[in-house]
N, CA, C and O atoms as CSV, one atom per row, in Angstrom:
chain,resi,resn,atom,element,x,y,z
A,1,UNK,N,N,28.886,130.467,1.761
A,1,UNK,CA,C,29.727,131.472,1.026
A,1,UNK,C,C,31.136,130.599,0.918
A,1,UNK,O,O,31.778,130.710,-0.127
A,2,UNK,N,N,31.623,129.752,1.947
A,2,UNK,CA,C,32.852,128.959,2.003
A,2,UNK,C,C,32.679,127.900,0.869
A,2,UNK,O,O,33.629,127.630,0.134
A,3,UNK,N,N,31.517,127.330,0.737
A,3,UNK,CA,C,31.393,126.409,-0.442
A,3,UNK,C,C,31.547,126.707,-1.644
A,3,UNK,O,O,32.083,125.974,-2.476
A,4,UNK,N,N,31.022,127.981,-1.882
A,4,UNK,CA,C,31.136,128.745,-3.265
A,4,UNK,C,C,32.626,129.060,-3.492
A,4,UNK,O,O,33.151,128.791,-4.572
A,5,UNK,N,N,33.327,129.641,-2.459
A,5,UNK,CA,C,34.678,130.042,-2.742
A,5,UNK,C,C,35.478,128.642,-3.002
A,5,UNK,O,O,36.210,128.523,-3.984
A,6,UNK,N,N,35.314,127.729,-2.180
A,6,UNK,CA,C,36.159,126.514,-2.369
A,6,UNK,C,C,35.905,125.964,-3.677
A,6,UNK,O,O,36.880,125.541,-4.298
A,7,UNK,N,N,34.653,125.891,-4.253
A,7,UNK,CA,C,34.353,125.321,-5.551
A,7,UNK,C,C,35.077,126.193,-6.697
A,7,UNK,O,O,35.661,125.690,-7.657
A,8,UNK,N,N,34.959,127.513,-6.465
A,8,UNK,CA,C,35.749,128.522,-7.407
A,8,UNK,C,C,37.166,128.255,-7.532
A,8,UNK,O,O,37.669,128.127,-8.649
A,9,UNK,N,N,37.828,128.163,-6.500
A,9,UNK,CA,C,39.247,127.995,-6.227
A,9,UNK,C,C,39.549,126.720,-6.946
A,9,UNK,O,O,40.462,126.678,-7.770
A,10,UNK,N,N,38.778,125.631,-6.650
A,10,UNK,CA,C,39.111,124.385,-7.140
A,10,UNK,C,C,38.978,124.381,-8.828
A,10,UNK,O,O,39.691,123.696,-9.562
A,11,UNK,N,N,38.082,125.149,-9.209
A,11,UNK,CA,C,37.719,125.093,-10.704
A,11,UNK,C,C,39.077,125.995,-11.360
A,11,UNK,O,O,39.615,125.555,-12.376
A,12,UNK,N,N,39.497,127.042,-10.832
A,12,UNK,CA,C,40.548,127.798,-11.123
A,12,UNK,C,C,41.885,126.933,-11.179
A,12,UNK,O,O,42.580,126.998,-12.194
A,13,UNK,N,N,42.256,126.130,-10.115
A,13,UNK,CA,C,43.260,125.269,-10.088
A,13,UNK,C,C,43.215,124.213,-11.151
A,13,UNK,O,O,44.221,123.884,-11.779
A,14,UNK,N,N,41.927,123.643,-11.357
A,14,UNK,CA,C,41.800,122.569,-12.241
A,14,UNK,C,C,42.047,123.069,-13.769
A,14,UNK,O,O,42.562,122.318,-14.597
A,15,UNK,N,N,41.659,124.337,-14.066
A,15,UNK,CA,C,41.929,125.099,-15.330
A,15,UNK,C,C,43.366,125.426,-15.579
A,15,UNK,O,O,43.858,125.414,-16.708
A,16,UNK,N,N,44.076,125.741,-14.403
A,16,UNK,CA,C,45.465,126.182,-14.523
A,16,UNK,C,C,46.260,124.961,-14.952
A,16,UNK,O,O,47.159,125.061,-15.787
A,17,UNK,N,N,45.947,123.865,-14.412
A,17,UNK,CA,C,46.704,122.676,-14.902
A,17,UNK,C,C,46.306,122.033,-16.282
A,17,UNK,O,O,46.958,121.098,-16.747
A,18,UNK,N,N,45.323,122.514,-16.855
A,18,UNK,CA,C,45.024,121.982,-18.092
A,18,UNK,C,C,46.016,122.395,-19.267
A,18,UNK,O,O,46.333,123.571,-19.443
A,19,UNK,N,N,46.423,121.491,-19.953
A,19,UNK,CA,C,47.478,121.627,-21.019
A,19,UNK,C,C,46.638,122.168,-22.293
A,19,UNK,O,O,45.542,121.740,-22.653
A,20,UNK,N,N,47.276,123.045,-22.804
A,20,UNK,CA,C,46.714,123.416,-24.215
A,20,UNK,C,C,47.734,123.496,-25.250
A,20,UNK,O,O,48.865,123.853,-24.920
A,21,UNK,N,N,47.464,123.196,-26.514
A,21,UNK,CA,C,48.403,123.178,-27.672
A,21,UNK,C,C,47.728,123.937,-28.883
A,21,UNK,O,O,46.529,124.186,-29.008
A,22,UNK,N,N,48.718,124.237,-29.711
A,22,UNK,CA,C,48.158,124.857,-31.002
A,22,UNK,C,C,48.307,123.816,-32.162
A,22,UNK,O,O,49.285,123.091,-32.346
A,23,UNK,N,N,47.205,123.866,-32.886
A,23,UNK,CA,C,47.000,122.959,-34.066
A,23,UNK,C,C,47.282,123.821,-35.306
A,23,UNK,O,O,46.467,124.714,-35.537
A,24,UNK,N,N,48.305,123.676,-36.115
A,24,UNK,CA,C,48.541,124.332,-37.301
A,24,UNK,C,C,47.928,123.555,-38.540
A,24,UNK,O,O,48.068,122.332,-38.565
A,25,UNK,N,N,47.330,124.123,-39.456
A,25,UNK,CA,C,46.630,123.511,-40.626
A,25,UNK,C,C,47.369,124.029,-41.748
A,25,UNK,O,O,47.176,125.222,-41.979
A,26,UNK,N,N,48.196,123.395,-42.524
A,26,UNK,CA,C,48.694,123.726,-43.817
A,26,UNK,C,C,47.975,123.296,-44.950
A,26,UNK,O,O,47.664,122.112,-45.077
A,27,UNK,N,N,47.663,124.214,-45.842
A,27,UNK,CA,C,46.847,123.796,-47.076
A,27,UNK,C,C,47.692,124.087,-48.281
A,27,UNK,O,O,47.761,125.268,-48.619
A,28,UNK,N,N,48.306,123.243,-48.938
A,28,UNK,CA,C,49.185,123.387,-49.947
A,28,UNK,C,C,48.571,123.645,-51.472
A,28,UNK,O,O,49.311,123.863,-52.432
A,29,UNK,N,N,47.274,123.599,-51.559
A,29,UNK,CA,C,46.770,123.601,-52.794
A,29,UNK,C,C,45.453,124.630,-52.980
A,29,UNK,O,O,44.495,124.256,-53.656
A,30,UNK,N,N,45.465,125.729,-52.444
A,30,UNK,CA,C,44.377,126.656,-52.549
A,30,UNK,C,C,44.428,127.242,-53.875
A,30,UNK,O,O,45.455,127.754,-54.321
A,31,UNK,N,N,43.182,127.164,-54.599
A,31,UNK,CA,C,43.117,127.414,-56.035
A,31,UNK,C,C,43.270,128.936,-56.194
A,31,UNK,O,O,43.972,129.279,-57.145
A,32,UNK,N,N,42.766,129.864,-55.471
A,32,UNK,CA,C,42.919,131.123,-55.646
A,32,UNK,C,C,42.689,131.965,-54.421
A,32,UNK,O,O,42.267,131.396,-53.415
A,33,UNK,N,N,42.926,133.296,-54.396
A,33,UNK,CA,C,42.798,134.076,-53.247
A,33,UNK,C,C,41.466,134.552,-52.981
A,33,UNK,O,O,41.323,135.369,-52.071
A,34,UNK,N,N,40.438,134.146,-53.665
A,34,UNK,CA,C,38.991,134.644,-53.457
A,34,UNK,C,C,38.435,134.085,-52.091
A,34,UNK,O,O,38.638,132.916,-51.764
A,35,UNK,N,N,37.770,134.911,-51.360
A,35,UNK,CA,C,37.113,134.487,-50.215
A,35,UNK,C,C,37.993,134.153,-49.060
A,35,UNK,O,O,38.904,134.915,-48.735
A,36,UNK,N,N,37.766,133.107,-48.470
A,36,UNK,CA,C,38.368,132.719,-47.161
A,36,UNK,C,C,38.304,131.186,-46.982
A,36,UNK,O,O,37.625,130.496,-47.742
A,37,UNK,N,N,39.093,130.614,-45.863
A,37,UNK,CA,C,39.018,129.385,-45.502
A,37,UNK,C,C,38.178,129.173,-44.357
A,37,UNK,O,O,38.476,129.833,-43.361
A,38,UNK,N,N,37.167,128.378,-44.274
A,38,UNK,CA,C,36.322,128.061,-42.956
A,38,UNK,C,C,36.797,126.667,-42.461
A,38,UNK,O,O,36.812,125.620,-43.107
A,39,UNK,N,N,37.167,126.871,-41.225
A,39,UNK,CA,C,37.828,125.661,-40.400
A,39,UNK,C,C,36.875,125.308,-39.265
A,39,UNK,O,O,36.656,126.164,-38.407
A,40,UNK,N,N,36.288,124.103,-39.193
A,40,UNK,CA,C,35.650,123.385,-38.296
A,40,UNK,C,C,36.232,122.406,-37.638
A,40,UNK,O,O,36.545,121.388,-38.257
A,41,UNK,N,N,36.483,122.521,-36.288
A,41,UNK,CA,C,37.153,121.755,-35.214
A,41,UNK,C,C,36.209,120.887,-34.429
A,41,UNK,O,O,35.347,121.436,-33.742
A,42,UNK,N,N,36.294,119.629,-34.471
A,42,UNK,CA,C,35.402,118.696,-33.667
A,42,UNK,C,C,36.223,117.916,-32.774
A,42,UNK,O,O,37.306,117.478,-33.165
A,43,UNK,N,N,35.779,117.699,-31.564
A,43,UNK,CA,C,36.331,117.036,-30.441
A,43,UNK,C,C,35.865,115.591,-30.287
A,43,UNK,O,O,34.711,115.239,-30.532
A,44,UNK,N,N,36.892,114.726,-29.839
A,44,UNK,CA,C,36.498,113.374,-29.634
A,44,UNK,C,C,35.217,113.257,-28.433
A,44,UNK,O,O,34.472,112.282,-28.342
A,45,UNK,N,N,35.167,114.240,-27.725
A,45,UNK,CA,C,34.125,114.262,-26.701
A,45,UNK,C,C,32.675,114.059,-27.216
A,45,UNK,O,O,31.727,113.655,-26.542
A,46,UNK,N,N,32.665,114.429,-28.604
A,46,UNK,CA,C,31.251,114.488,-29.088
A,46,UNK,C,C,31.503,113.981,-30.564
A,46,UNK,O,O,31.364,114.784,-31.487
A,47,UNK,N,N,31.834,112.799,-30.789
A,47,UNK,CA,C,32.142,112.311,-32.017
A,47,UNK,C,C,30.938,112.281,-33.028
A,47,UNK,O,O,31.156,112.420,-34.231
A,48,UNK,N,N,29.711,112.107,-32.556
A,48,UNK,CA,C,28.570,112.073,-33.195
A,48,UNK,C,C,28.335,113.342,-33.877
A,48,UNK,O,O,27.526,113.329,-34.804
A,49,UNK,N,N,28.976,114.553,-33.534
A,49,UNK,CA,C,28.701,115.814,-34.188
A,49,UNK,C,C,29.520,115.924,-35.344
A,49,UNK,O,O,29.302,116.897,-36.067
A,50,UNK,N,N,30.405,115.140,-35.664
A,50,UNK,CA,C,31.414,115.400,-36.643
A,50,UNK,C,C,30.816,115.710,-37.942
A,50,UNK,O,O,30.075,114.864,-38.444
A,51,UNK,N,N,31.036,116.803,-38.547
A,51,UNK,CA,C,30.664,117.371,-39.739
A,51,UNK,C,C,29.130,118.080,-39.716
A,51,UNK,O,O,28.563,118.533,-40.711
A,52,UNK,N,N,28.639,118.067,-38.446
A,52,UNK,CA,C,27.336,118.666,-38.206
A,52,UNK,C,C,27.500,120.242,-38.002
A,52,UNK,O,O,28.201,120.710,-37.105
A,53,UNK,N,N,26.795,121.008,-38.909
A,53,UNK,CA,C,26.833,122.577,-38.605
A,53,UNK,C,C,26.102,122.947,-37.333
A,53,UNK,O,O,24.938,122.638,-37.079
A,54,UNK,N,N,27.016,123.728,-36.474
A,54,UNK,CA,C,26.309,124.120,-35.215
A,54,UNK,C,C,26.779,123.332,-34.101
A,54,UNK,O,O,26.490,123.754,-32.981
A,55,UNK,N,N,27.510,122.170,-34.203
A,55,UNK,CA,C,27.793,121.503,-33.285
A,55,UNK,C,C,29.476,121.131,-33.105
A,55,UNK,O,O,29.940,120.189,-32.463
A,56,UNK,N,N,30.153,122.068,-33.799
A,56,UNK,CA,C,31.527,122.078,-33.723
A,56,UNK,C,C,32.106,122.540,-32.329
A,56,UNK,O,O,31.482,123.253,-31.542
A,57,UNK,N,N,33.439,122.021,-32.111
A,57,UNK,CA,C,33.975,122.384,-30.870
A,57,UNK,C,C,34.398,123.822,-31.212
A,57,UNK,O,O,34.132,124.709,-30.401
A,58,UNK,N,N,35.044,124.118,-32.363
A,58,UNK,CA,C,35.465,125.592,-32.541
A,58,UNK,C,C,35.361,125.791,-33.907
A,58,UNK,O,O,35.495,124.853,-34.693
A,59,UNK,N,N,35.097,127.117,-34.325
A,59,UNK,CA,C,34.915,127.494,-35.745
A,59,UNK,C,C,35.817,128.651,-35.929
A,59,UNK,O,O,35.937,129.554,-35.100
A,60,UNK,N,N,36.472,128.579,-37.105
A,60,UNK,CA,C,37.451,129.833,-37.305
A,60,UNK,C,C,37.289,130.065,-38.860
A,60,UNK,O,O,37.118,129.160,-39.676
A,61,UNK,N,N,37.372,131.454,-39.155
A,61,UNK,CA,C,37.392,131.782,-40.592
A,61,UNK,C,C,38.721,132.574,-40.804
A,61,UNK,O,O,39.051,133.510,-40.076
A,62,UNK,N,N,39.383,132.168,-41.755
A,62,UNK,CA,C,40.562,132.860,-42.116
A,62,UNK,C,C,40.582,133.499,-43.577
A,62,UNK,O,O,39.955,132.995,-44.509
A,63,UNK,N,N,41.346,134.635,-43.697
A,63,UNK,CA,C,41.302,135.138,-45.035
A,63,UNK,C,C,42.323,134.334,-45.839
A,63,UNK,O,O,43.319,133.811,-45.338
A,64,UNK,N,N,41.964,134.279,-47.215
A,64,UNK,CA,C,42.922,133.454,-48.045
A,64,UNK,C,C,44.048,134.432,-48.544
A,64,UNK,O,O,43.799,135.571,-48.940
A,65,UNK,N,N,45.268,133.905,-48.491
A,65,UNK,CA,C,46.379,134.836,-48.668
A,65,UNK,C,C,47.257,134.494,-49.780
A,65,UNK,O,O,48.013,135.302,-50.320
A,66,UNK,N,N,47.102,132.987,-50.176
A,66,UNK,CA,C,47.876,132.497,-51.308
A,66,UNK,C,C,47.630,131.203,-51.576
A,66,UNK,O,O,46.739,130.583,-50.996
A,67,UNK,N,N,48.446,130.652,-52.534
A,67,UNK,CA,C,48.207,129.187,-52.866
A,67,UNK,C,C,48.539,128.285,-51.813
A,67,UNK,O,O,48.078,127.144,-51.820
A,68,UNK,N,N,49.338,128.712,-50.857
A,68,UNK,CA,C,49.619,127.718,-49.647
A,68,UNK,C,C,49.329,128.540,-48.355
A,68,UNK,O,O,49.900,129.589,-48.057
A,69,UNK,N,N,48.454,127.975,-47.700
A,69,UNK,CA,C,47.885,128.543,-46.516
A,69,UNK,C,C,48.347,127.839,-45.340
A,69,UNK,O,O,48.541,126.625,-45.294
A,70,UNK,N,N,48.532,128.735,-44.299
A,70,UNK,CA,C,48.917,128.220,-42.863
A,70,UNK,C,C,48.066,128.853,-41.932
A,70,UNK,O,O,48.088,130.077,-41.804
A,71,UNK,N,N,47.239,128.052,-41.200
A,71,UNK,CA,C,46.245,128.608,-40.311
A,71,UNK,C,C,46.567,127.985,-38.818
A,71,UNK,O,O,46.776,126.774,-38.742
A,72,UNK,N,N,46.607,128.798,-37.635
A,72,UNK,CA,C,46.872,128.203,-36.446
A,72,UNK,C,C,45.596,128.361,-35.568
A,72,UNK,O,O,45.024,129.433,-35.369
A,73,UNK,N,N,45.260,127.261,-35.115
A,73,UNK,CA,C,44.105,127.112,-34.054
A,73,UNK,C,C,44.850,126.969,-32.756
A,73,UNK,O,O,45.544,125.979,-32.527
A,74,UNK,N,N,44.693,128.039,-31.842
A,74,UNK,CA,C,45.377,128.315,-30.632
A,74,UNK,C,C,44.667,127.764,-29.497
A,74,UNK,O,O,43.441,127.834,-29.419
A,75,UNK,N,N,45.392,127.216,-28.612
A,75,UNK,CA,C,44.762,126.955,-27.300
A,75,UNK,C,C,43.993,125.808,-27.168
A,75,UNK,O,O,43.215,125.846,-26.215
A,76,UNK,N,N,43.979,124.843,-27.810
A,76,UNK,CA,C,43.006,123.675,-27.930
A,76,UNK,C,C,43.468,122.720,-26.555
A,76,UNK,O,O,44.668,122.516,-26.368
A,77,UNK,N,N,42.698,122.297,-25.852
A,77,UNK,CA,C,42.843,121.526,-24.781
A,77,UNK,C,C,43.480,120.096,-25.287
A,77,UNK,O,O,43.141,119.635,-26.377
A,78,UNK,N,N,44.404,119.432,-24.453
A,78,UNK,CA,C,44.882,118.120,-24.980
A,78,UNK,C,C,43.669,117.255,-25.282
A,78,UNK,O,O,42.641,117.292,-24.605
A,79,UNK,N,N,43.857,116.455,-26.364
A,79,UNK,CA,C,42.659,115.466,-26.883
A,79,UNK,C,C,42.764,115.259,-28.173
A,79,UNK,O,O,43.698,115.687,-28.851
A,80,UNK,N,N,41.582,114.426,-28.708
A,80,UNK,CA,C,41.613,114.140,-30.004
A,80,UNK,C,C,40.792,114.837,-30.871
A,80,UNK,O,O,39.611,114.884,-30.525
A,81,UNK,N,N,41.092,115.392,-31.902
A,81,UNK,CA,C,40.338,116.357,-32.803
A,81,UNK,C,C,40.279,115.832,-34.292
A,81,UNK,O,O,41.201,115.180,-34.782
A,82,UNK,N,N,39.124,116.164,-34.976
A,82,UNK,CA,C,39.205,116.038,-36.449
A,82,UNK,C,C,38.753,117.571,-37.011
A,82,UNK,O,O,37.983,118.342,-36.438
A,83,UNK,N,N,39.372,117.763,-38.149
A,83,UNK,CA,C,39.059,118.989,-38.709
A,83,UNK,C,C,38.417,118.967,-40.153
A,83,UNK,O,O,38.898,118.158,-40.946
A,84,UNK,N,N,37.550,119.643,-40.504
A,84,UNK,CA,C,36.820,119.817,-41.643
A,84,UNK,C,C,37.040,121.173,-42.331
A,84,UNK,O,O,36.682,122.131,-41.646
A,85,UNK,N,N,37.494,121.427,-43.404
A,85,UNK,CA,C,37.697,122.883,-44.021
A,85,UNK,C,C,37.027,122.817,-45.337
A,85,UNK,O,O,36.906,121.786,-46.000
A,86,UNK,N,N,36.545,124.139,-45.708
A,86,UNK,CA,C,36.405,124.463,-47.155
A,86,UNK,C,C,36.851,125.840,-47.438
A,86,UNK,O,O,36.972,126.735,-46.601
A,87,UNK,N,N,37.093,125.923,-48.753
A,87,UNK,CA,C,37.525,127.228,-49.304
A,87,UNK,C,C,36.096,127.955,-49.798
A,87,UNK,O,O,35.496,127.687,-50.839
A,88,UNK,N,N,35.743,128.842,-48.890
A,88,UNK,CA,C,34.625,129.743,-49.100
A,88,UNK,C,C,34.879,130.797,-50.188
A,88,UNK,O,O,34.918,131.994,-49.903
A,89,UNK,N,N,35.045,130.356,-51.395
A,89,UNK,CA,C,35.516,131.304,-52.425
A,89,UNK,C,C,34.715,132.552,-52.621
A,89,UNK,O,O,35.240,133.629,-52.902
A,90,UNK,N,N,33.342,132.363,-52.455
A,90,UNK,CA,C,32.447,133.456,-52.876
A,90,UNK,C,C,32.052,134.194,-51.392
A,90,UNK,O,O,31.154,135.035,-51.335
A,91,UNK,N,N,32.672,133.862,-50.447
A,91,UNK,CA,C,32.457,134.650,-49.197
A,91,UNK,C,C,30.985,134.572,-48.645
A,91,UNK,O,O,30.494,135.468,-47.958
A,92,UNK,N,N,30.359,133.481,-48.987
A,92,UNK,CA,C,28.768,133.457,-48.485
A,92,UNK,C,C,28.650,132.599,-47.228
A,92,UNK,O,O,27.524,132.282,-46.846
A,93,UNK,N,N,29.677,132.222,-46.592
A,93,UNK,CA,C,29.690,131.489,-45.312
A,93,UNK,C,C,29.147,130.129,-45.301
A,93,UNK,O,O,28.887,129.564,-44.238
A,94,UNK,N,N,28.944,129.516,-46.587
A,94,UNK,CA,C,28.585,128.241,-46.535
A,94,UNK,C,C,29.241,127.549,-47.562
A,94,UNK,O,O,29.853,128.177,-48.425
A,95,UNK,N,N,29.177,126.213,-47.567
A,95,UNK,CA,C,29.905,125.348,-48.420
A,95,UNK,C,C,29.024,124.986,-49.608
A,95,UNK,O,O,28.219,124.068,-49.449
A,96,UNK,N,N,29.092,125.620,-50.800
A,96,UNK,CA,C,28.191,125.501,-51.811
A,96,UNK,C,C,28.226,124.132,-52.548
A,96,UNK,O,O,29.288,123.558,-52.786
A,97,UNK,N,N,27.013,123.643,-52.894
A,97,UNK,CA,C,27.071,122.289,-53.394
A,97,UNK,C,C,26.235,122.211,-54.597
A,97,UNK,O,O,25.403,123.083,-54.849
A,98,UNK,N,N,26.449,121.108,-55.406
A,98,UNK,CA,C,25.692,121.029,-56.515
A,98,UNK,C,C,24.342,120.454,-56.230
A,98,UNK,O,O,24.025,120.379,-55.043
A,99,UNK,N,N,23.415,119.994,-57.225
A,99,UNK,CA,C,21.961,119.457,-57.064
A,99,UNK,C,C,22.112,118.142,-56.170
A,99,UNK,O,O,21.283,117.865,-55.303
A,100,UNK,N,N,23.214,117.363,-56.439
A,100,UNK,CA,C,23.219,116.243,-55.609
A,100,UNK,C,C,23.928,116.271,-54.188
A,100,UNK,O,O,24.114,115.264,-53.506
A,101,UNK,N,N,24.241,117.360,-53.891
A,101,UNK,CA,C,25.211,117.573,-52.656
A,101,UNK,C,C,26.742,117.540,-52.566
A,101,UNK,O,O,27.370,117.561,-51.507
A,102,UNK,N,N,27.272,117.484,-53.799
A,102,UNK,CA,C,28.713,117.276,-53.946
A,102,UNK,C,C,29.180,118.876,-53.898
A,102,UNK,O,O,28.635,119.705,-54.627
A,103,UNK,N,N,30.177,119.203,-53.024
A,103,UNK,CA,C,30.641,120.490,-52.811
A,103,UNK,C,C,31.127,121.144,-54.245
A,103,UNK,O,O,31.635,120.444,-55.122
A,104,UNK,N,N,30.940,122.408,-54.370
A,104,UNK,CA,C,31.294,123.068,-55.507
A,104,UNK,C,C,32.692,123.902,-55.118
A,104,UNK,O,O,33.427,124.384,-55.980
A,105,UNK,N,N,32.874,123.970,-54.066
A,105,UNK,CA,C,34.242,124.815,-53.427
A,105,UNK,C,C,34.958,123.646,-52.771
A,105,UNK,O,O,34.392,122.703,-52.219
A,106,UNK,N,N,36.365,123.832,-52.905
A,106,UNK,CA,C,37.315,123.028,-52.341
A,106,UNK,C,C,37.083,122.678,-50.747
A,106,UNK,O,O,36.730,123.574,-49.981
A,107,UNK,N,N,37.275,121.489,-50.341
A,107,UNK,CA,C,36.836,120.907,-49.078
A,107,UNK,C,C,38.043,119.962,-48.734
A,107,UNK,O,O,38.736,119.519,-49.650
A,108,UNK,N,N,38.288,119.663,-47.483
A,108,UNK,CA,C,38.987,118.550,-47.223
A,108,UNK,C,C,38.878,118.327,-45.572
A,108,UNK,O,O,38.155,118.992,-44.830
A,109,UNK,N,N,39.696,117.320,-45.200
A,109,UNK,CA,C,39.574,116.816,-43.671
A,109,UNK,C,C,40.934,116.284,-43.313
A,109,UNK,O,O,41.694,115.789,-44.146
A,110,UNK,N,N,41.221,116.417,-41.951
A,110,UNK,CA,C,42.539,115.801,-41.645
A,110,UNK,C,C,42.637,114.513,-41.922
A,110,UNK,O,O,41.654,113.778,-41.834
A,111,UNK,N,N,44.001,114.014,-42.344
A,111,UNK,CA,C,44.326,112.660,-42.604
A,111,UNK,C,C,43.584,112.090,-43.836
A,111,UNK,O,O,43.752,110.887,-44.037
A,112,UNK,N,N,42.763,112.794,-44.718
A,112,UNK,CA,C,42.184,112.171,-45.926
A,112,UNK,C,C,42.587,113.030,-47.056
A,112,UNK,O,O,42.456,114.254,-47.020
A,113,UNK,N,N,43.106,112.352,-48.115
A,113,UNK,CA,C,43.414,113.096,-49.224
A,113,UNK,C,C,42.352,112.861,-50.485
A,113,UNK,O,O,42.234,113.627,-51.442
A,114,UNK,N,N,41.624,111.662,-50.275
A,114,UNK,CA,C,40.432,111.254,-51.201
A,114,UNK,C,C,39.375,110.836,-50.391
A,114,UNK,O,O,39.567,110.230,-49.337
A,115,UNK,N,N,38.249,111.130,-50.829
A,115,UNK,CA,C,36.899,111.053,-50.033
A,115,UNK,C,C,35.926,110.508,-51.047
A,115,UNK,O,O,35.617,111.091,-52.087
A,116,UNK,N,N,35.452,109.287,-50.632
A,116,UNK,CA,C,34.512,108.593,-51.469
A,116,UNK,C,C,33.012,108.570,-50.839
A,116,UNK,O,O,32.011,108.343,-51.518
A,117,UNK,N,N,33.001,108.820,-49.533
A,117,UNK,CA,C,31.757,109.173,-48.990
A,117,UNK,C,C,32.071,109.971,-47.708
A,117,UNK,O,O,33.241,110.220,-47.416
A,118,UNK,N,N,31.050,110.370,-46.947
A,118,UNK,CA,C,31.174,111.332,-45.729
A,118,UNK,C,C,32.066,110.566,-44.758
A,118,UNK,O,O,31.662,109.496,-44.301
A,119,UNK,N,N,33.182,111.024,-44.442
A,119,UNK,CA,C,34.074,110.392,-43.519
A,119,UNK,C,C,33.486,110.323,-42.000
A,119,UNK,O,O,32.525,111.022,-41.679
A,120,UNK,N,N,34.067,109.516,-41.171
A,120,UNK,CA,C,33.659,109.384,-39.801
A,120,UNK,C,C,34.843,110.120,-38.948
A,120,UNK,O,O,35.991,110.219,-39.379
A,121,UNK,N,N,34.447,110.585,-37.777
A,121,UNK,CA,C,35.463,111.054,-36.867
A,121,UNK,C,C,36.736,110.204,-36.834
A,121,UNK,O,O,37.834,110.735,-37.003
A,122,UNK,N,N,36.611,108.983,-36.633
A,122,UNK,CA,C,37.850,108.215,-36.358
A,122,UNK,C,C,38.582,108.291,-37.559
A,122,UNK,O,O,39.799,108.318,-37.376
A,123,UNK,N,N,38.200,108.335,-38.766
A,123,UNK,CA,C,38.866,108.482,-40.036
A,123,UNK,C,C,39.875,109.783,-39.974
A,123,UNK,O,O,41.004,109.741,-40.464
A,124,UNK,N,N,39.422,110.758,-39.420
A,124,UNK,CA,C,40.145,111.950,-39.458
A,124,UNK,C,C,40.793,112.455,-38.292
A,124,UNK,O,O,41.378,113.534,-38.389
A,125,UNK,N,N,40.781,111.864,-37.236
A,125,UNK,CA,C,41.307,112.331,-35.759
A,125,UNK,C,C,42.705,112.412,-35.783
A,125,UNK,O,O,43.394,111.670,-36.484
A,126,UNK,N,N,43.160,113.295,-35.036
A,126,UNK,CA,C,44.592,113.599,-34.828
A,126,UNK,C,C,44.663,113.624,-33.168
A,126,UNK,O,O,43.689,114.033,-32.537
A,127,UNK,N,N,45.731,113.217,-32.566
A,127,UNK,CA,C,45.911,113.311,-31.193
A,127,UNK,C,C,46.856,114.776,-31.009
A,127,UNK,O,O,47.901,115.040,-31.603
A,128,UNK,N,N,46.281,115.446,-30.202
A,128,UNK,CA,C,46.899,116.700,-29.784
A,128,UNK,C,C,47.538,116.677,-28.466
A,128,UNK,O,O,46.877,117.094,-27.515
A,129,UNK,N,N,48.725,116.252,-28.275
A,129,UNK,CA,C,49.257,116.123,-26.966
A,129,UNK,C,C,50.682,117.011,-27.060
A,129,UNK,O,O,51.544,116.899,-26.188
A,130,UNK,N,N,50.825,117.850,-28.144
A,130,UNK,CA,C,51.887,118.626,-28.418
A,130,UNK,C,C,51.537,119.569,-29.572
A,130,UNK,O,O,50.692,119.277,-30.418
A,131,UNK,N,N,52.247,120.743,-29.565
A,131,UNK,CA,C,51.877,121.566,-30.840
A,131,UNK,C,C,52.041,120.708,-32.001
A,131,UNK,O,O,52.992,119.937,-32.124
A,132,UNK,N,N,51.088,120.848,-32.869
A,132,UNK,CA,C,51.055,120.071,-33.972
A,132,UNK,C,C,50.806,120.640,-35.206
A,132,UNK,O,O,50.012,121.579,-35.252
A,133,UNK,N,N,51.447,120.163,-36.419
A,133,UNK,CA,C,51.092,120.722,-37.695
A,133,UNK,C,C,50.531,119.598,-38.512
A,133,UNK,O,O,51.025,118.477,-38.390
A,134,UNK,N,N,49.535,119.813,-39.336
A,134,UNK,CA,C,48.869,118.908,-40.338
A,134,UNK,C,C,48.481,119.393,-41.521
A,134,UNK,O,O,47.899,120.477,-41.565
A,135,UNK,N,N,48.737,118.688,-42.627
A,135,UNK,CA,C,48.358,119.178,-43.869
A,135,UNK,C,C,46.935,118.750,-44.169
A,135,UNK,O,O,46.482,117.725,-43.659
A,136,UNK,N,N,46.244,119.487,-44.957
A,136,UNK,CA,C,44.910,119.051,-45.590
A,136,UNK,C,C,44.894,119.731,-46.946
A,136,UNK,O,O,44.848,120.946,-47.141
A,137,UNK,N,N,44.948,118.581,-48.025
A,137,UNK,CA,C,44.729,119.028,-49.211
A,137,UNK,C,C,43.285,119.312,-49.704
A,137,UNK,O,O,42.416,118.495,-49.399
A,138,UNK,N,N,43.008,120.231,-50.326
A,138,UNK,CA,C,41.617,120.625,-50.589
A,138,UNK,C,C,41.257,119.725,-51.857
A,138,UNK,O,O,42.121,119.477,-52.697
A,139,UNK,N,N,39.993,119.258,-51.965
A,139,UNK,CA,C,39.520,118.437,-53.099
A,139,UNK,C,C,38.648,119.448,-53.755
A,139,UNK,O,O,37.766,120.000,-53.096
A,140,UNK,N,N,38.851,119.745,-55.091
A,140,UNK,CA,C,37.956,120.679,-55.839
A,140,UNK,C,C,37.225,119.683,-56.825
A,140,UNK,O,O,36.387,120.106,-57.622
């Protein structure tokens, strides 16, 4: 019993010292107010999962409120993150693509304004060691 209690207290103390920060995503070019914005957050602890559905560190869906969006991802532990977003205009919870796989809905990544091929985690990563705001321009 003492071992379990000691482990539990150590875990609580360790988590109490973990710093968390907010990551604000600003989107200056949302085409319309249809649907919502789907945000996928990926951690450097699993770089290989970047852009893989179901392997995100955190997933959020926000209502589209205007041409300029501002969305806050709260309480992320300190570290490196990459964010992929898409404007889910029709609200079907997926990024619709054409026959060759190019998105038909607006999409974007942290640190990239133009995309010629699927980016890697390191192309998009940001260091979160304080509250941070990053713009993501949607590509339509």
